[in-house]
N, C-alpha and C positions, 0 to 999 in steps of 0.2 A: 679800484682802479675808473677812471669817469668811460662812459661814456665814447667809442670812436665817432659818430656820428648823433648828434638831438635830433630829436621829433619832433617835425615838426609842425605847432598847430595855426590852424586857421586864424584870420585875424577875425574873422564874421566871430564873434564870442558871444553868448548872450549879455545879457548887462547883468553888473554885477558879480557876477563870473570871475574878472580879470586876475581875482587872484589864484586863482587855479593856477595857470601858466608854471609858478613856481614847486609846487606841490608833485614830489619825484613820481611818477607813471603809475614805478614800484608799492606803494605804499600801499596797507592793508584798508586800507577803510572802502569800509561800506558807499561811502558819501560823497565819493571820487568823480569826478564827471569827465566823461569819456566823450567828444563832441565825434561826430563822421567821419572829418577830414584830417581827427587824430589818430596817428600809425607807431605804433614801435615796432623797429628794425628788430630782425632774429636776432641778429649778432650782439643789439644790446642786451638780449631779458636776461637778466642772473636768478635761472631755477634751482642754483643753489639753495636761496635764499629761502626756496618754501619747498622745502625736501614733500615729495610727496609721501602718502601716512603710508605703514607698510600692511600689507595685505593680509597677510598673518593676524598681524597686533589686531586690525580693526573689525574678521569677519572670526576670529577664536572663540567660545562663548565664554562668562568666566564660573569658574567651579563655584558655586555657591553652599556646599554641602558644608557640613562641618569638619571640620578640621581632623577629629576622631573618625570619622567615616570613613572621610578621604586615607585613613591611615592606616587602617582595616581592612581596603579594600587593596590596600596592594603586601599584605602580608596575605590576603586572601589565598589559599590553594587555586592551581587550574581545574576547573572544569573537569568531571572523568568524560573521558570518550566511551560511549557505547558500543558494543562491540555484537557485534550479530551475528547470533547461533546456526552454527551449519548446518543442513538441513540432512536427516539420517539418510544415509544410500538402502535401496533398496533389497540389498544382500543384507544387509543387518537383522533385518525379521526374517523371520520361519514361525509353518505354513504348524500347527498342534489343535489339540483340542479345547475346546473352550473351558473354564474353569470359573464355578465363583467367584475369586475374588477379581476375574475381568469383567464382572459384569458394569459394575459400576463404569469405565472408560466405553463397555460397548453402548449404556445408555449414553455416553456426553456425543459418541457419535452418529449414533439415531437423531436425534434433535437436531442433528447440526445438518444432517440430511436429508431428512425428511418432514413436508409438511405435516404429516399430524405421524409422529411418531408413535412408538409402541414403548408402552411403560417398561419401568426396571421386572418388572414381577413379571409379564409376559416373556421376555428373555431369562428369569429364571425355574420358572414353568415348563419349559421347550430342555434344561440341564435335564429335569427328570424325566420325561416323556418316554418312551421307549420306540426304536425307529429313525430316531433324530439325528440327523449328521452335523455338528455343528465342528468350527476351526475358526479359529484366527491366527491374526498374523501379529507375533510378539517377540518384542524384544527386549534387553537389559533393562534392568529397571531403573537405570539412571539415566534410560535413549528417551525422549520428549519426542511427539507420544510411542508410550507405553505401546499400545494395541494400538494399529494400522493399520487393519480391520477386523473384517468377522462376514462370515457366511452361515447361516439355518437353510436346514435343509428339513422332508423326510422323505422315507420311502412308503411308499403308496403302490405292493404289488407291482406292476410290470413299471410303474411312470414314480420318475427322482423328482420331486418338486422344493424347487428355489422358495422358503419365505421372505429370504431375507439376504439382501448380500448390499455391505457397502461399505465408505473404504475414508478415514478422517482429510479433512479437506486443505491439511496441510503436508498433505505427502501423497494429493493425488493427480495425475497423469502421469506416474510414473511403472506402469504396468504394474502395480501393486493387487489391484481388482482383474486383473484376468491372468494373476496365478491364481488365487481365488475360484471364479470360475474354471479356468484350466483342472482345480483339484478334485474340485466337485463332478465335473465329468469323467474324469476317471475313474475316479469310485462309484460315482452310477455304473460307468460299462463294468467292472471288476463284481459291479452283486450280481448282474442280471439284467439293469433295467433297459427296457426298450426304448424311452423318453427321455428329458428330462424338459421341465414344464417350469412358467415363470408366467409374473402377469405384471406389467408395466404399462405409467400411465399415458394416456393417450397423449399428456400436454411436453412428456419428455420422448423428445425430438434425441437428444445424444445418446439416450439410453437404448432407444430400441438401436440407434443406427453402429452400438456398440455390439446388442447381440445377433444382431445380423450378419457383422462379419465374423461369428463361429456357429450362421448356420441356422439360426432359430428362424423362423418365419412363421407371421401372425396367422394361428388358428383361425379367431372365431374374437370377438368386439363383448364384452360384457358392460352392462349397463348400469350409469350408478353404480359400481361395483366399490369407490373410497367412501368415504365420510361425508363428504363433502359435494359428494355429487355428481365426479368428473367419473368419465368413462376408461376403463380401461382394453388389453389389447393381451390376450392368451399368448403368449408363444411358447412354440415347439424343439427341442430339438433329437430329428429320428437318430436309435446311436447304432452302430451294426454293431453284430454280436461281437464281443472279445474276442478274443484268437486262442490257439490255449495250445 
């Protein structure tokens, strides 16, 4: 259908371009010349002749993989979702005497807890020495971790000295260390000890605050107590005699 209103062309056309008047203004020719005075009404534009390209087709990237790999990807099973392991409950661990079969777990916790850890042989010798008090927080064989913590102490006359106490990093801040310490204090009171003592690093502020909550006080400072030259505080807890 011809356009209702023809486009007006200026009479002042450049020389040699008069033939361009008859050319259709909608022809897709890059050489078509539009003078400044040439205008095409909006109602005369036939946009249906030049549809806009589809955005999805123009932006979609072609799949250049071989056909076999594309088919194998379709048939591939979906990836398995990783299931997070649930943390064990503190009630699943019971305090019991340490055994030889616990030494590997104890040594692992020792390496993860202390800057200068004890060797496995030291713990093994503690199990054979007299007047030793050894306790672990043990769980079922299928529990991870199987050993949640340990405590090694020695009874020296009226003094009950704690050599080592630590818990597994995966189950910390759940009251397990408090259970070990409270069990040791009860043991010291039952055997007639007058005090519970231990050493703690000068820089270990959380541990110092932890023992202070149980009534430990800093008795004196040991210079270069540890192998790396750091000082230690000797903490003392005075015990009241056990009621009979």
